[in-house]
N, C-alpha and C positions, 0 to 999 in steps of 0.2 A: 519550339514547336508545340502546339496545343495537344491535348489528349485526342486520340483518334475519334473521328465522327462515327456515327452509326454506319454510314456507307463505307467508310474506310475499314471499320471492323469487319463488315460483311465481305469486303474485298479480300482481306487476309484469310478469313475463314473459307472463302471460295477456293482459294489455292491450297489451304490446309487439307481440304476434303479430297484433293488429288492423292493424298497419302494415307488417309484413315477414314473409315466409315463412321460418321458421327450420328449417333442415335438421337432421334428427336426427343426422347425422354430425358436426356441429360440436361441439367439446368446450369446455364452459364451466368455468372455474375461479373460485371465489369465495374470496378470501384476505384476511386482515387486512392492513392497509397495511404493517406492519413485517415481515411474513413474506416471505422471499425466494422468488423463483420457482425451481423446480428447474432445475439447470444443463442437463439433457437435454430440457427442455420444448420441444416443437415444435408449431406450428400449433394453439395454444391461444387461447381468448378469455378474457381475464383481467379480472375485475371486482374492484376493491378493496372491502372491507367496513369501513366506518368505525365507530370506537368513540367518536368525538368528539361533543360537543354541537353544536347547530346553529350555523352561522356565517352572519352577516348581511352580511359584508364582501367575500367572495370573488365576483368576477364574471369571466366570460369573454365575449369578443365572438363572437357567433354569429348568422348570418343577418341581419347588420346591426344587431343589438341587443346590449345589455349584459345577459347572462343570469346571474342569481345562482346560484351553486352552494352549496347548503345544507350539504353534507357533503364539503368538499374533502379529498383525501387527500395532496396535495402542494402545492408552491408553483407548479407548472406552470400556464401559461395555456393550453397546448394541452389539448384534451379527451382525445386518444388518440395512440398511436404504434404503429408496427409495428417490432419489433426484428429483428435479422438472422436469427433463426430462424423468422420469420414469425408470431410471437405478436402478437396484438392486445392492447395494454395500455392500459386506461383509467386516466387519472390521478386521477379523482375518483369518489366513490360516487354515480353518477347514479341507480342503482336505489333507493337509500335516499332521495335527494332527491325522486324521483318518488313513492315510496311515501308519504312524509310529507304531500305535498300531496293526492295522489289519494285516499288512504284516509280523509282527514279526521282524521288523528292529532292535529292541533293543536286540534281541537274537544273531544276527550276530555280534553285537558290544561287546557282553559280553566277559570279560576276566576271569571271575570266574565262575566255574561250581561246582556242589556239588560232593560228593564222588563217585557217579556213573555216572559222566559226564552229568548231566542234568542242563539245565537252571532253576534256582530255584526262587521261589517266593520272597525270601528275597533279591534277587538282581534285582528285577523288579521295573519298574516305578509304577506298581500297588501298591506295598508295600510302596514305598516312598510317594505316594499321597493318600494312603488309598482308592483306587477306585476298588479293585479287585471284589467287589460284585456289581459293576455297569457295564452294557454293554455300555461302554463309547462311542464306535463308533456309536451305535444306537442313542445316544444323539446328537452326532455331525451331523449325517444324519438328525435327526429331526430338528435341528437348520436350516440346509440348506433347508429342505422341507418347513418349515414355511415361510422362505424368498421367496421361489418360489411361494408359495400359495399367499402371499401378492402381489407379482409381477403380477400374473395372474389376481387377482382381479382388480388391478390398470388398466390393459390393456384389461379387459373383455375377457380374454382367458380361454379356458377350462383347468381344473386342475383335476388330478385324482391320489389319493393315491393307494398304493398296500400293501396288507398284505399276508403273506404266510399262516397264519391260522386265522380263525375268533376269536378264543380265544388264544390257544397256542398249539404247538406241543410237544409231549412227546416221547423221544427216550430212552427206557430202555434197558440196556445191561448187560451182565454177562461175566466176564473174568473167564474162566474155568482153573484156575491155579492149584488147588488141588482138587482131587476127593476122597482121602482116608485119613480120619482123623486118622485111626488106622494103617496106613502104618508103617512098622518097622523104616523107615528112619525118619518119622515125630516124632515118639517116641524118637528115638536116638537124634534128633536135640534138643529136650527139655532138654536132659542131658547137651548138650553143653551150652544151655542158663542158666541152673541152676548153672553150675560151672564157668560161666563168659566167655566162649569162643565164645559166640554169643550174640547179643543184645536181650533183652527181648521184646517180642511183648505185653505181658500182665504183670501183677504184678508177683512178685516172687512166692507168695502163689498160685495164680491161675495157673501159669505154673506148679508148683509142683503137684497140684490136677489133671490137665490134663495129666501129665506124668504118674501118678499112674493109672488113668483110662485106659490109653493106654496099660500099662504093664498088667493090669488085663485082658483086652480084648484079648491080644495076647496069654496069658497063658491059658485062659479059653477054654474049648471044645465047649462052647455055645457062638457063635458069635452074637453080636448085629448088627442091621442094621447100616451102616456107616452114620453118620449125614451129611457128605459132599457129599454123593451120593443122593441128594435130588431133582433130576431133574423132577421126576413125580409130586412131590408136587409143584414145581415152575410152571410147565406147567399147571397143573390143576387150580392153583390160577389165573394165568394170563389169561387163556382162559375164566374163569368165569367173569373176569372183562373186557373182550374185548381187552386185551393187547396182542400184539405179539412182543416179544423182540428179541434181537440179542445175540447169544452166540459166544464168541471168544475162539477158541481152541489153546492151547499152546503145542507145541512139546517139548519133553525132548531133549535139546541140550547141554546147559551148566549144568554141574554136580550139582551145588548147587543153581543156580538161576532160573532154569526153572521148568516145571512140572515133574511129575514122571511117565508119560505115553507117548506112541507113538501113532500117528494117526492110525497106522495099528493094534493096539490092538483091539481084537474082541469086547470088551465091549465099547470102544470109537467109533468104526465104527457104532455099533448098536445105540448108543446114538445120534450120529450126524444125522443118517438117520431118527430116530424117531422124532427128533426136526423138521427136514425139512417136514416130512409127516404131522406134526401138524400145519404147517403154520409159524413156527419160522424161523429165519435166522441164518445161521452158517457162521462165518467169521474167519479170521486168527488172532491169537494173536502172533505177531512176537516175536521170542525169544530174550533173553537178548542181544545177540551179533548181531542180525540181523539188527539193526538200521543203521549200517554202513558197512554191508556186503551184497552186492547185490546177490552174488551167493547163500548164505544161505537163503536169503529171497525168492528168486525164487524157490529154492528147496522145501522150506516149503509150498509155494503156490501150487506147483505141487503135492506134497504129499497129501495135503488136498483135492485138486481137485479130486484125484484118489478115495478117499473114499466117496466124495459127488456125484460124477458123473457129476459135473459141477464146473466151476471155482468160488471160493469165490469172492465176490465183495468188501468186506470191511476188514479193518485191524485196530487193535490197537496194538501199540508196548508195550511189556512187561516192567513193571516198569516205563512206560511213557518215556522211553529213546528215544531221538529224536535229530537228527542233522539237523538243518535247513540250506539250503533246500535239503541237500544230501539225507536224508531219503525219502522225497517226490519223488525224481527222481528214487530211487530204487523201490519204490512202483509202480510208473507209468510203469517202465520197466517190472514189474511182472504182469502188466495188471489189477491192482486193481483200482476200481472206486472211492473209498473214504477211508479216514483215520479218526479216531476219537480219536487220542492220545492227542491233544493239550489242556491240562489243567494243573494246578499246583498240584503236589502231596501233597504239604503241606497245601493247602488252596482251598476251593471251590470258584468258581467264574469264571472270564472271562480272560483267558490268552491272548486272542486276542481282547478282548473288544467287542465281538459281539455275539448276541443270534440268529444268522442265520447261516446256512451252508455257507461257503465261499471258494474261491479258493486261494491257497497260491501264494507267489511271489518268482520268481527266481532272486535274486539280481545279480548273476554272469552274466546272460544274459539279464537282464532288461526286463523281460516278465512275464506274468501270467502263472502259471502251470495248466495243464489240469487234475486236480484231485480235488475232493471236500473234504473239511474238515468239519466234524460235530464236533463242539467244545464240549469238555468234561467239563461240568459245575459243576457236583458234583460226587465225588467218596466217598462211605461210609467210606473208610479207612482214607480219609483226615480229616474227622471230628472225628470219633471214636478213631483213633489211633494217627494221627499226632497232632490234636488239643485237644484231650481229652474231646470232647464235650459229653454231655448227649444225650439220644435219643430225649428228648424234644427240646434241642437246634438244633439238626439235623432237626427236623420237622419244626422249625421256619425258618431255612435257606432254606429249600425246599419251604416254602410258599413265602419267599422273592423273590427267583429266578423265581417262577411262576408269581408273580406280575410284575416283570420286563419283562418277556416274553410277558405277556398279553398287556403291553403298546404298544408293537411294532408288535404284531402278530408273535412273534418269537417262539423259542423252549426252552424247559428245557430238558437237557440230564442227566440221572442218571445211574451211574455204580454201580452195587451191586454184589459183588463176591458170588458165591454159597457157598463158605467156610466161609462166615461171617453171617450165619443165624442160629446159635445154641445158646440156652440160657446159656449153660455152659460157653461160652466166653463173651456174653453180655446179662445180665439178662433182660428178657422181650422182646428180639428182635424177637422171633418167633411169637408173637402177634403184635408187633409194625409194622413189615414189611408189612403184609397183610393190616393192617389198614391204613398205609401210602399210599399204592397203591390205595386203595378204595377212599381215600380223593383226591388224584391227579386226578382220573377219575371224581369224583364228581365236582371238580373245573373246569371242561370243557376241559380236555385234549383230543387232537386228537393223539392217539397212532399209531406210525409207526415204522417199522424196519428201519435199516440204509439205505438199498437200496431203500426202499419205500420213505424215506425222500429225497434222492438224485434224484429219479425219479420225485418227485413232484416239487422240485425247478428247475430241468432241464426243465420241462414242462413250468413252469412259465417264465423261461428265454427265 
């Protein structure tokens, strides 16, 4: 990887400025590692520019953790020093390390994708270095900020940190993939799972039990309330706690991969309007094929606009399918303001190493893109299905991510599907989920919808 271009440096500094007020009088120098500093240099802030390939072995101890430095510029274990002339000298290319993770550079270099064309956790540098649960870019920025603070003390200059939240922000969202547990196709799909024509979501025994319940319901003249049509319960719970979440609606497009409803369905239109009237946000859940189909994405945005009476502002792509930076460009063309797709399906944590909203990078044109990304930090399916975690382990992971967000005044984002809230599938979850939300609020969360999050950070910008 070459040294960062001028635009790439500006990109990193744009995000660094979310954490520290940078005075225009400060003088930054960017130099190749082997270039000497001018003998008469005084009161400069010097960042080395690495020409080396990525290094997976260099680590420094910082904030009580071993933090990998992807592009070290020396053998030094210190991050920075002040020389006798008052120059701040960084010993490693922290800007390039931050850019590599934050911009998603590793994704455009990836040669292997999973079976539905996603960049996967197992092929990521986060998996190689075991850092997926650390917002590593925030740690890089904190290293730089500590150096800047020392520089300002030395020169008796004003110094001011910035935080997006006093404690931490909380972005709760729900992907509305399924709304009918007893839909005939849901029952029929369980037959395919039981005879081995489709992968099991749960154990064979539980799948058989759920299948039998579905058959009994369909044959009975007395219909039970559908456990997946639980939106009144969700709204009531969240309003009691002072939470306003965002619901992403998914149009039926792909026969087997998408929802089983249309935006124009009377029941769906009424639900969307009820959510809006109660202060919740409604966004687009881009269908399975829309990640690389701009016409389809625009059509779905327009259709959702027609039932909302206003354009949706946010999107999450279904199955977290995403092509970097192509999907971003399609979203921008559809006049969407933010995306919140970027997380790993298989593991909770930080796909872009950052617990703040950020702007993506267009590598083809060497420029920052004008759309915000709210990182997806945790999806309940990642722990309960992919990782086979217990509810207690999920709670511990939530607490860990909140602690990380608190360090930096950042955010914790949680995706919980409306169709993953029934005890028949996960014993105890109907009590666990409300208790979890109560704890998150008690820990000091500032709850915002997606568009409120974007408006807040745009105002700070």
